[in-house]
C-alpha positions as CSV (number, residue, x, y, z in Angstrom):
1,X,-11.0,256.7,47.0
2,X,-13.9,254.7,45.9
3,X,-15.6,252.1,48.0
4,X,-17.2,250.0,45.0
5,X,-17.7,246.4,44.9
6,X,-15.6,244.9,42.1
7,X,-18.3,242.3,41.3
8,X,-21.8,244.0,41.5
9,X,-20.3,247.5,41.4
10,X,-22.6,248.9,44.4
11,X,-21.0,252.1,45.8
12,X,-20.4,251.4,49.5
13,X,-19.0,254.8,50.2
14,X,-21.7,255.7,52.7
15,X,-21.6,252.3,54.4
16,X,-17.9,251.3,54.1
17,X,-18.2,248.5,56.7
18,X,-20.2,246.8,54.0
19,X,-17.1,246.4,51.8
20,X,-14.8,243.4,52.4
21,X,-11.3,242.5,51.0
22,X,-11.4,239.1,49.3
23,X,-8.2,237.2,48.7
24,X,-8.6,235.5,45.2
25,X,-6.3,232.6,45.8
26,X,-7.7,232.1,49.4
27,X,-4.2,232.5,50.9
28,X,-4.8,235.4,53.5
29,X,-1.1,236.1,53.9
30,X,-0.8,236.8,50.2
31,X,-1.6,240.7,50.2
32,X,-0.3,241.4,46.6
33,X,-2.7,243.8,44.8
34,X,-3.3,241.5,42.1
35,X,-4.8,238.9,44.7
36,X,-7.0,241.3,46.5
37,X,-10.5,242.4,45.4
38,X,-12.9,244.8,47.0
39,X,-16.4,242.9,47.4
40,X,-19.5,243.9,49.2
41,X,-20.5,241.5,52.0
42,X,-23.1,239.9,49.6
43,X,-20.7,239.1,46.8
44,X,-17.9,238.0,49.3
45,X,-20.4,235.5,50.8
46,X,-21.2,234.1,47.2
47,X,-17.4,233.3,47.0
48,X,-17.5,231.5,50.3
49,X,-21.0,229.9,50.7
50,X,-20.0,227.3,53.3
51,X,-18.6,229.7,55.9
52,X,-19.2,233.3,55.3
53,X,-22.5,234.7,56.7
54,X,-24.1,238.1,56.4
55,X,-26.2,239.8,59.1
56,X,-29.9,240.1,57.8
57,X,-29.6,244.0,58.3
58,X,-26.5,244.2,56.3
59,X,-27.9,242.1,53.5
60,X,-31.1,244.3,53.5
61,X,-29.0,247.4,53.4
62,X,-26.9,246.2,50.5
63,X,-30.3,245.3,48.6
64,X,-31.7,248.6,49.3
65,X,-28.5,250.5,48.1
66,X,-28.3,248.4,45.0
67,X,-31.9,249.4,44.1
68,X,-31.3,253.0,44.9
69,X,-28.2,252.9,42.6
70,X,-30.1,251.1,39.9
71,X,-28.0,247.9,40.1
72,X,-29.1,244.4,39.6
73,X,-27.5,241.7,41.6
74,X,-25.3,239.4,39.4
């Protein structure tokens, strides 16, 4: 199984805790596959800027992982 953010494509296989499940329609009880997206914590926070906060250590780790993987934050 791949642990890759569907937005920025960062591979979280070595740090699975940095990947979340996002409900596209914001209905957390709607767990149809078509409603779910795997997002890293940074991309998930971008979808919910008013309430989702990322620990500074997790944000830094994701930045380091993106740089090591040659990815640019969208």
